C-alpha positions as CSV (number, residue, x, y, z in Angstrom):
1,X,112.7,99.8,127.1
2,X,111.2,103.2,127.4
3,X,108.4,105.1,125.7
4,X,110.1,107.3,123.2
5,X,108.8,110.8,123.2
6,X,107.1,111.8,120.0
7,X,107.7,115.4,121.1
8,X,111.3,114.8,120.3
9,X,110.2,114.7,116.6
10,X,108.5,118.0,117.0
11,X,105.1,116.3,116.8
12,X,102.4,117.0,119.3
13,X,100.0,114.2,119.9
14,X,96.8,116.1,120.5
15,X,94.4,116.5,117.6
16,X,94.0,120.2,118.3
17,X,97.8,120.9,118.2
18,X,99.1,123.1,115.4
19,X,101.9,120.5,114.7
20,X,99.3,117.8,113.8
21,X,97.5,120.3,111.6
22,X,100.8,121.0,109.9
23,X,100.9,117.5,108.5
24,X,100.6,117.9,104.7
25,X,100.8,115.6,101.7
26,X,104.3,115.0,100.4
27,X,104.1,116.0,96.8
28,X,107.6,114.6,96.1
29,X,106.7,111.1,97.3
30,X,107.2,108.2,94.8
31,X,103.8,107.0,93.8
32,X,104.9,104.9,90.8
33,X,104.0,101.2,90.5
34,X,106.4,98.9,88.7
35,X,103.9,96.3,87.8
36,X,100.4,97.8,87.8
37,X,97.5,95.4,88.6
38,X,95.3,96.9,85.9
39,X,95.7,99.2,82.8
40,X,95.4,102.9,83.7
41,X,91.9,103.7,84.8
42,X,90.5,100.3,84.1
43,X,90.7,98.8,87.6
44,X,87.9,98.6,90.2
45,X,86.4,101.7,91.8
46,X,88.0,102.6,95.2
47,X,86.0,105.4,96.9
48,X,87.4,107.4,99.8
49,X,84.8,108.6,102.2
50,X,84.7,112.4,102.5
51,X,81.2,112.7,103.9
52,X,82.0,112.5,107.6
53,X,84.3,115.4,108.4
54,X,87.3,113.2,107.5
55,X,90.8,114.3,108.4
56,X,92.2,112.5,105.3
57,X,90.8,113.4,101.9
58,X,91.8,112.9,98.3
59,X,93.0,116.5,97.8
60,X,94.6,116.6,101.2
61,X,96.6,114.1,103.3
62,X,95.5,111.1,101.3
63,X,96.4,112.6,98.0
64,X,99.6,110.4,97.7
65,X,97.6,107.3,98.6
66,X,95.1,108.1,95.9
67,X,97.9,108.7,93.4
68,X,99.5,105.4,94.3
69,X,96.2,103.6,93.7
70,X,95.7,105.3,90.4
71,X,99.2,104.3,89.3
72,X,98.0,100.7,90.0
73,X,95.0,101.2,87.7
74,X,92.3,101.9,90.2
75,X,89.5,104.3,89.6
76,X,89.7,106.5,92.7
77,X,86.9,108.9,93.6
78,X,85.5,110.7,96.6
79,X,82.4,109.5,98.4
80,X,80.7,112.6,99.7
81,X,77.5,112.8,101.7
82,X,75.8,110.1,103.7
83,X,76.4,106.4,103.0
84,X,73.4,105.1,101.0
85,X,72.7,102.3,98.5
86,X,73.0,104.9,95.8
87,X,76.4,106.2,97.0
88,X,77.8,102.6,97.0
89,X,76.7,101.8,93.5
90,X,79.7,100.7,91.4
91,X,82.1,100.9,94.4
92,X,84.3,97.9,94.8
93,X,86.2,99.1,97.9
94,X,85.0,101.8,100.2
95,X,87.8,103.4,102.2
96,X,87.0,105.3,105.4
97,X,89.9,107.2,107.0
98,X,89.7,109.2,110.3
99,X,86.0,110.2,110.2
100,X,85.0,112.7,112.9
101,X,81.7,112.8,114.8
102,X,79.5,115.9,114.4
103,X,78.8,118.2,117.3
104,X,76.7,116.6,119.9
105,X,77.3,113.0,118.8
106,X,79.9,110.4,119.7
107,X,79.7,108.5,116.4
108,X,80.7,109.7,113.0
109,X,78.0,107.4,111.4
110,X,74.3,107.1,111.8
111,X,72.7,103.8,112.7
112,X,71.2,103.8,109.2
113,X,74.6,104.2,107.6
114,X,76.0,101.4,109.8
115,X,73.2,99.0,108.8
116,X,73.8,99.9,105.2
117,X,77.5,99.1,105.4
118,X,77.0,95.8,107.2
119,X,74.5,94.7,104.5
120,X,76.7,96.0,101.7
121,X,79.8,94.2,102.9
122,X,77.8,91.0,103.7
123,X,76.6,91.0,100.1
124,X,80.1,91.3,98.6
125,X,81.4,94.8,99.2
126,X,84.8,95.5,100.6
127,X,85.5,98.0,103.4
128,X,88.8,99.5,104.6
129,X,88.1,101.2,108.0
130,X,90.9,103.3,109.4
131,X,90.5,104.9,112.8
132,X,93.6,106.6,114.2
133,X,94.3,107.9,117.7
134,X,91.6,109.9,119.6
135,X,89.3,111.4,118.6
136,X,89.1,109.2,115.5
137,X,88.9,105.8,117.2
138,X,86.0,107.1,119.4
139,X,84.2,108.4,116.3
140,X,84.4,104.9,114.7
141,X,83.6,102.9,117.7
142,X,79.9,102.2,116.9
143,X,80.8,101.2,113.3
144,X,83.6,99.0,114.4
145,X,81.4,97.3,117.0
146,X,78.8,96.4,114.3
147,X,81.5,94.2,112.8
148,X,82.8,92.9,116.1
149,X,85.8,95.3,116.5
150,X,86.3,97.4,119.7
151,X,88.5,100.4,119.6
152,X,90.3,102.0,122.5
153,X,90.1,105.7,122.1
154,X,93.6,106.9,123.1
155,X,97.1,107.3,121.8
156,X,98.9,103.9,121.4
157,X,102.4,104.0,122.7
158,X,104.7,101.0,122.0
159,X,107.8,100.3,124.1
160,X,110.8,101.1,121.9
161,X,114.1,102.9,121.8
162,X,114.4,105.9,119.5
163,X,111.8,107.9,117.6
164,X,108.9,106.9,115.4
165,X,107.9,104.9,113.5
166,X,107.0,101.7,115.2
167,X,108.3,98.6,113.2
168,X,106.5,95.3,112.9
169,X,108.3,92.2,111.6
170,X,107.5,88.5,111.4
171,X,107.8,87.1,114.9
172,X,107.3,90.7,116.2
173,X,103.7,91.4,115.5
174,X,103.5,91.1,111.7
175,X,101.0,88.5,110.7
176,X,101.0,86.3,107.6
177,X,98.2,86.6,105.0
178,X,97.7,87.4,101.3
179,X,98.1,91.0,102.2
180,X,101.7,90.4,103.5
181,X,102.7,87.7,100.9
182,X,101.5,89.5,97.8
183,X,101.6,88.1,94.3
184,X,105.3,87.2,94.3
185,X,108.5,87.2,96.4
186,X,109.1,90.8,95.4
187,X,105.7,91.8,97.0
188,X,106.3,90.0,100.3
189,X,106.1,92.3,103.3
190,X,108.8,91.5,106.0
191,X,108.4,94.8,107.9
192,X,105.7,97.4,108.3
193,X,105.9,100.8,110.0
194,X,103.1,102.7,111.8
195,X,103.1,106.2,113.3
196,X,101.3,106.1,116.8
197,X,97.5,105.4,116.1
198,X,94.9,103.4,118.1
199,X,94.5,99.8,119.4
200,X,91.5,97.5,119.0
201,X,90.3,94.0,119.6
202,X,88.9,91.8,116.9
203,X,86.2,89.1,116.6
204,X,86.9,85.4,116.0
205,X,87.7,84.9,112.3
206,X,89.7,88.1,111.9
207,X,93.4,87.5,110.9
208,X,95.8,89.7,112.9
209,X,98.1,91.7,110.7
210,X,99.6,94.0,113.3
211,X,99.7,92.8,116.9
212,X,100.9,95.2,119.6
213,X,103.8,94.0,121.8
214,X,103.6,93.5,125.6
215,X,103.9,96.7,127.5
216,X,101.9,98.8,124.9
217,X,99.6,101.4,126.4
218,X,96.7,103.4,125.2
219,X,97.2,106.8,126.8
220,X,94.7,109.7,127.1
221,X,95.8,113.4,127.3
222,X,95.7,115.0,130.7
223,X,93.6,118.1,131.5
224,X,96.0,120.3,129.7
225,X,96.1,118.1,126.6
226,X,99.5,116.6,127.3
227,X,100.5,113.0,126.8
228,X,102.2,111.9,130.1
229,X,104.3,108.8,129.8
230,X,104.3,107.7,133.4
231,X,103.4,104.0,132.8
232,X,99.7,104.6,133.3
233,X,97.0,104.1,130.6
234,X,95.1,101.1,129.3
235,X,97.2,98.0,128.8
236,X,96.8,97.1,125.1
237,X,99.6,94.5,124.8
238,X,98.4,91.8,122.5
239,X,95.7,94.0,121.0
240,X,95.7,94.8,117.3
241,X,96.5,97.7,115.1
242,X,95.6,95.9,111.9
243,X,93.4,93.0,110.9
244,X,91.5,91.6,107.9
245,X,88.6,89.2,107.7
246,X,86.0,87.8,105.3
247,X,82.5,89.0,106.2
248,X,79.7,87.2,104.5
249,X,80.4,87.5,100.8
250,X,82.6,90.5,101.3
251,X,85.9,91.6,102.9
252,X,86.8,93.9,105.7
253,X,90.2,95.4,106.7
254,X,90.5,97.4,109.9
255,X,93.6,99.5,110.8
256,X,94.3,101.8,113.7
257,X,96.8,104.1,112.0
258,X,96.2,106.3,108.9
259,X,99.6,107.7,108.1
260,X,101.1,104.4,107.2
261,X,99.0,104.3,103.9
262,X,100.0,107.7,102.6
263,X,103.0,110.0,102.4
264,X,102.9,113.1,104.7
265,X,105.5,115.6,105.8
266,X,105.8,118.0,108.7
267,X,107.8,120.9,107.2
268,X,109.0,122.4,110.4
269,X,111.4,119.5,111.0
270,X,111.2,117.6,107.7
271,X,109.7,114.6,109.4
272,X,108.1,112.1,106.9
273,X,105.4,109.7,107.9
274,X,104.1,107.0,105.6
275,X,105.5,105.3,102.6
276,X,107.8,108.3,102.1
277,X,109.6,107.6,105.4
278,X,113.1,106.1,105.0
279,X,112.2,103.7,107.8
280,X,109.0,102.5,106.0
281,X,110.4,100.9,102.8
282,X,107.6,98.3,102.5
283,X,104.5,100.4,103.4
284,X,103.9,101.3,99.8
285,X,103.8,97.7,98.6
286,X,101.6,96.8,101.6
287,X,99.1,99.4,100.6
288,X,98.9,97.9,97.2
289,X,98.7,94.3,98.5
290,X,95.8,95.3,100.8
291,X,93.8,96.9,98.0
292,X,94.4,93.9,95.8
293,X,93.0,91.6,98.4
294,X,90.0,93.9,99.2
295,X,89.1,94.3,95.5
296,X,89.4,90.6,94.8
297,X,92.3,91.3,92.4
298,X,95.7,89.9,91.7
299,X,96.6,89.1,95.4
300,X,93.5,86.9,95.9
């Protein structure tokens, strides 16, 4: 096996690259839901964090994800500003996707915010924490560690032939849990696609959903910002890119890849990443299954 070059897709892997900045929401993505979990607008509140310089927002790259959840009946809103008891009022699921640390700090979250989130989840809240490749994994490290998760801040490369995405199937890294079995056979997830991302370890009690295969590496850019596939890097074979767990009275889901939950497109080469990708036919249902479990809804 060889490490397929993402550059072949016309996608640069450094955060500062223009190609990454050219990722945009795919307005043509199918966000319909055949069997909504709740009547329109009557479901639980799912809030997307927008108070920490997030790369994914409701009116940006996570617009299709938000539209999908609304089609399922969720009340989706932005959570702007710091995380406080007041900002969490009425929220059933808080979603944090690719937060960035402010200048002069290594963490996107203050110690007070982290303590608030731990208490909130422990008392029955549900948190979806998504921290992609660097610098996002680094910015979420302190928050992840508070729950027992440790991120490797690099670019995860999986041994494979051909271009992205990376495909997980039963027996090849895809775990079994309510989030992959759903409410019925039609919601069962037998494959799931990711688009680079980060790797992490999880505490005892976490259920692996995406396990990286042997030979996977977490690579950091060289001095010129290039990803060099020379076999070096941190060995993350057996590490995770997705996991769920009960935490006190609440629930927690941690994922190391953000694109898998939305529908984005790079216009310069018409590359689709997320549930709009022809090679990710089950990602859309997985996003719904995951939110059902987090919200204590139909998939429980």
